[in-house]
C-alpha positions, 0 to 999 in steps of 0.5 A, a space after each residue: 553438216 550440210 545445209 545447216 542454218 547459221 543461227 537457230 532458236 533452241 526452245 527448252 521444254 521439260 519433257 514435251 519437245 517432240 510433242 511440241 515440235 509435232 504440234 507446231 508443224 501441224 500448224 505451219 505449211 512447209 514444215 517437218 520434224 528432222 533428227 530426234 536424239 535420245 538420252 543415253 546412260 552417260 550423264 544420268 547423274 547430272 541430267 537425271 533422264 532415263 536412257 532412251 528419252 527424247 533429248 532433242 528434236 530438230 524441226 522446220 517451220 515454214 523454212 525456219 529451223 528450230 531445236 527443241 530440247 527436253 531440259 527438265 523443269 528448271 527453266 520456263 518460257 517467258 515474254 522476254 522472247 517471242 516468235 513473230 508470225 507475220 500475216 497478210 490477211 485477217 484470215 491468216 491472223 484468225 488461223 494462227 491465233 486459233 491454232 497457236 492459242 488452243 489450250 494456251 493462257 487466255 490471260 496472256 492474250 494482249 495486243 496480238 500476243 498469245 501464249 501457247 499450251 507450252 507457255 511459248 509467247 507468239 506475236 500474230 502480226 498483220 503486215 499491214 500494221 507494220 506499214 502503219 508504224 514504219 514512217 514514224 509516230 503520227 496522229 494516224 499511227 497514234 490512233 492505230 496504237 490506241 485501238 491496238 492496245 484495246 485488242 487481244 487478237 488484232 483486227 486489221 479492219 478496225 486498226 485501219 479504221 482507227 488509222 484513217 480516223 474513221 469512227 
């Protein structure tokens, strides 16, 4: 296989692998669906999936390759693994928050985290926030952290004000 990404996340879905891949590529620029494989007759006694149903879908989101697998209802996504989207502006934060959060779990929205309609966790993170913490813990970073802990979607201006000590 030529030009295969060395490490690629595999996302386990019940039966929505292709639907989810198409949803995700509709949100991210420079994205596409790749190969789609299907279940055959072999292994039916183990996987129980009908011949012809989608098995896997490869897709690329802004240059990062993923594999979506229709593995059945045995496993569900949880917060132990999330995908991080770094944003350069509040406009980007708002865009990804709205698109990825559509149909998701509103109760799972905290501190820039959200769950999409498939149960996958995402972190929508302004790059400016990362700059606030890169030099270590300080009075400034503590104020920004306190403000962030009260937010669902991150607000760059409000975080900056907290960081700067502006009321």
